[in-house]
C-alpha positions as YAML, in Angstrom:
chain: A
units: angstrom
residues:
- id: 1
  name: MET
  ca: [0.00, 0.00, 0.00]
- id: 2
  name: LEU
  ca: [1.25, 3.51, -0.79]
- id: 3
  name: ALA
  ca: [1.53, 6.34, 1.70]
- id: 4
  name: PHE
  ca: [3.12, 9.76, 2.18]
- id: 5
  name: ASP
  ca: [6.19, 10.43, 4.26]
- id: 6
  name: GLN
  ca: [6.43, 13.33, 6.73]
- id: 7
  name: ARG
  ca: [7.39, 15.74, 3.96]
- id: 8
  name: GLY
  ca: [4.35, 14.86, 1.83]
- id: 9
  name: ARG
  ca: [6.24, 12.76, -0.70]
- id: 10
  name: VAL
  ca: [4.83, 9.48, -1.95]
- id: 11
  name: GLU
  ca: [6.37, 6.41, -0.31]
- id: 12
  name: TRP
  ca: [6.37, 3.79, -3.05]
- id: 13
  name: PRO
  ca: [6.98, 0.12, -2.39]
- id: 14
  name: THR
  ca: [10.69, -0.56, -2.79]
- id: 15
  name: GLY
  ca: [10.11, -3.16, -5.51]
- id: 16
  name: LEU
  ca: [8.94, -0.59, -8.07]
- id: 17
  name: THR
  ca: [11.45, 0.91, -10.48]
- id: 18
  name: VAL
  ca: [11.56, 4.65, -11.03]
- id: 19
  name: ALA
  ca: [9.75, 4.19, -14.36]
- id: 20
  name: GLU
  ca: [7.07, 2.00, -12.74]
- id: 21
  name: ARG
  ca: [6.52, 4.60, -10.02]
- id: 22
  name: ALA
  ca: [6.02, 7.29, -12.65]
- id: 23
  name: VAL
  ca: [3.60, 5.09, -14.60]
- id: 24
  name: ALA
  ca: [1.67, 4.24, -11.42]
- id: 25
  name: ALA
  ca: [1.35, 7.92, -10.52]
- id: 26
  name: LEU
  ca: [0.04, 8.71, -14.00]
- id: 27
  name: LEU
  ca: [-2.41, 5.80, -13.82]
- id: 28
  name: ILE
  ca: [-3.71, 7.09, -10.50]
- id: 29
  name: ARG
  ca: [-4.21, 10.50, -12.11]
- id: 30
  name: GLY
  ca: [-6.34, 8.85, -14.78]
- id: 31
  name: SER
  ca: [-3.96, 8.92, -17.76]
- id: 32
  name: THR
  ca: [-4.54, 6.47, -20.60]
- id: 33
  name: ASN
  ca: [-1.81, 4.17, -21.92]
- id: 34
  name: ARG
  ca: [-1.50, 6.38, -24.99]
- id: 35
  name: GLU
  ca: [-1.13, 9.53, -22.87]
- id: 36
  name: ILE
  ca: [1.47, 7.88, -20.66]
- id: 37
  name: ALA
  ca: [3.43, 6.69, -23.71]
- id: 38
  name: ARG
  ca: [3.35, 10.16, -25.25]
- id: 39
  name: ASP
  ca: [4.22, 11.97, -22.01]
- id: 40
  name: ARG
  ca: [7.07, 9.59, -21.12]
- id: 41
  name: GLY
  ca: [8.45, 9.15, -24.64]
- id: 42
  name: ARG
  ca: [7.89, 5.39, -24.59]
- id: 43
  name: SER
  ca: [6.12, 3.00, -26.93]
- id: 44
  name: PRO
  ca: [2.59, 1.94, -26.01]
- id: 45
  name: ARG
  ca: [3.89, -1.63, -25.67]
- id: 46
  name: THR
  ca: [6.55, -0.58, -23.16]
- id: 47
  name: VAL
  ca: [3.91, 1.26, -21.14]
- id: 48
  name: ALA
  ca: [1.62, -1.79, -21.22]
- id: 49
  name: ASN
  ca: [4.48, -3.94, -19.91]
- id: 50
  name: GLN
  ca: [5.25, -1.44, -17.14]
- id: 51
  name: ILE
  ca: [1.58, -1.34, -16.13]
- id: 52
  name: ALA
  ca: [1.46, -5.14, -15.96]
- id: 53
  name: SER
  ca: [4.57, -5.09, -13.77]
- id: 54
  name: VAL
  ca: [3.08, -2.42, -11.47]
- id: 55
  name: PHE
  ca: [-0.13, -4.43, -11.10]
- id: 56
  name: GLN
  ca: [1.81, -7.59, -10.26]
- id: 57
  name: LYS
  ca: [4.11, -5.92, -7.75]
- id: 58
  name: LEU
  ca: [1.27, -4.07, -6.01]
- id: 59
  name: GLY
  ca: [-1.07, -7.05, -6.09]
- id: 60
  name: VAL
  ca: [-3.83, -5.38, -8.08]
- id: 61
  name: SER
  ca: [-5.57, -6.48, -11.25]
- id: 62
  name: SER
  ca: [-7.05, -3.25, -12.62]
- id: 63
  name: ARG
  ca: [-6.69, 0.54, -12.67]
- id: 64
  name: MET
  ca: [-9.78, 0.84, -10.52]
- id: 65
  name: GLU
  ca: [-8.30, -1.48, -7.90]
- id: 66
  name: LEU
  ca: [-5.05, 0.51, -7.97]
- id: 67
  name: VAL
  ca: [-6.92, 3.76, -7.37]
- id: 68
  name: THR
  ca: [-9.19, 2.21, -4.75]
- id: 69
  name: ARG
  ca: [-6.33, 0.69, -2.77]
- id: 70
  name: THR
  ca: [-4.19, 3.80, -2.93]
- id: 71
  name: THR
  ca: [-7.00, 6.12, -1.87]
- id: 72
  name: SER
  ca: [-8.41, 4.00, 0.94]
- id: 73
  name: ALA
  ca: [-8.81, 5.61, 4.35]
- id: 74
  name: ASP
  ca: [-5.90, 3.68, 5.84]
- id: 75
  name: CYS
  ca: [-3.59, 4.85, 3.08]
- id: 76
  name: GLY
  ca: [-4.13, 8.49, 4.01]
- id: 77
  name: TRP
  ca: [-4.03, 10.17, 0.61]
- id: 78
  name: ALA
  ca: [-5.92, 10.67, -2.65]
- id: 79
  name: PRO
  ca: [-4.83, 11.05, -6.29]
- id: 80
  name: ALA
  ca: [-5.35, 14.82, -6.05]
- id: 81
  name: ASP
  ca: [-2.48, 14.86, -3.56]
- id: 82
  name: LEU
  ca: [-0.13, 13.83, -6.35]
- id: 83
  name: ARG
  ca: [-0.84, 16.98, -8.39]
- id: 84
  name: GLY
  ca: [2.14, 19.23, -8.52]
- id: 85
  name: GLN
  ca: [4.60, 16.54, -7.48]
- id: 86
  name: ALA
  ca: [7.45, 15.90, -9.85]
- id: 87
  name: ILE
  ca: [7.29, 12.58, -11.62]
- id: 88
  name: ALA
  ca: [10.68, 11.10, -12.40]
- id: 89
  name: PRO
  ca: [11.52, 10.64, -16.08]
...
């Protein structure tokens, strides 16, 4: 489960790569695969593979489950909290 540290930064599970963290953040914001590929300068296939890896590592099977789990009351934050945070390239 994701959370924020004391400085308000997202605490991602350690098993996610930098690219996977960026993709996860964009998914939570509601970006489509095509938008993520365009914004990150990757092929749609690469993005699809990264999404599959994120889902596996976080134990979710859909975008909705990702958003639901990351915005649950015990997680302590919502996708809107990610606005304005830098997303690593």
